[in-house]
N, C-alpha and C positions, 0 to 999 in steps of 0.2 A: 109726200110731202113732209109728212110727221120729222123726220129724219132732219130736215132742212129749218123745222121750227126747233126743234129741238138744242142744235147745236149753232148757235148764234153767229158764229167765227164764219160758218158755210156761208157764202152768198147766195141769197134769194134765187133761184132759178128763174127763167125767163118763163110766160106761158104758154108758147109754144114748145117748149123744151119739157114738158111735166113726167114724159118717158123717157128716161134716159133710154138708149138703146145700147145692146150690147151684139146683139144680131138682127138684122134685116130679114126677116122672113125667108130664112132659106133655109126650111123646117127646122128650125132653133126657137127658142123663147124669146119674144121681142122686149121683154124688159126682165132682168137677175135681178135679185134685192140678195147681195149678196151675204145679210144678216146685221147684224147690231153686235161691229168688234172692234177691239179696244186698237187704234193703229194710230202711227205718226199725224193721220189727218185731223184724231180728236185731241191733239197734245194740247192745247189752248184751251179746253175743257176743264170743268171744275172735276179735281179726281174722285170727287163722290160718284160724280154722274159717270164717270170713265169706268169705275170700277163695278158701274151695276150691265155693262155691256156683257153681256152670257156667253157670245159664240166666239170660237177661235176661228184664225185665219186659215186653216186646213178645212173645214167647213165648206168654206167658198170654192175651195180646189179642189176637192170630192166631188161636190154636186158641178160644177164645170168641168170636170173628166167626166164622169156619167154623162152630161147632157151632149158632148162633143165625140164621144165615141161611139155612136150610132146616129144617123138621123130621125129624129122622132115627131114627122111631118105634125102630129095630131096636137104639138106643143105649140105649131106658128100662130104667132102672134098673140102668144099668152103671157100672162104672169109666170112667174115663179121664184119662190123663196127659198135660199140655199139652206136654211134650218126646217124646212119639211124632209118629211120623210119620203125617198125618193120612189120606194115599193109601195108604201101607201097610194102616193101619187099614181105611180102605174099600175095599182090595180083599181084607180079611179077613172080610170080610162075614158070608158066607156059615156059614164056619167057626165065627166066635163064635157067630152064631144057633144054629146045628143043635147044638153043642156048650156050649151055654146059657153062655158062658165070659164074665169079665171081671164077676163078679157074687158081692159077699161073702152068706156065706150062716154062718148058726150053728147046729152041729148039736147034739141033746142026747141 
């Protein structure tokens, strides 16, 4: 949600769409953050802000390619951010699964 708040030209998300879904529990993450990328979507934002976006589009492409290269059932329903080191993420698999980490939950 910080992305939406940081860029006023993007329309606010409806409450039910707080988790943009790229993959629907098919052995892939439920929410993939592509990173902070300077794209045409940010064209109306101040250049000083756009220049602070640190990631390149290829980081998202590389991560999506890694995620789709094979089934990663342990990531089903979890959050993944493309700028993360996927090798480190993989090395922390047991910690993530046992600790039920990287999931968004709503408590009432």
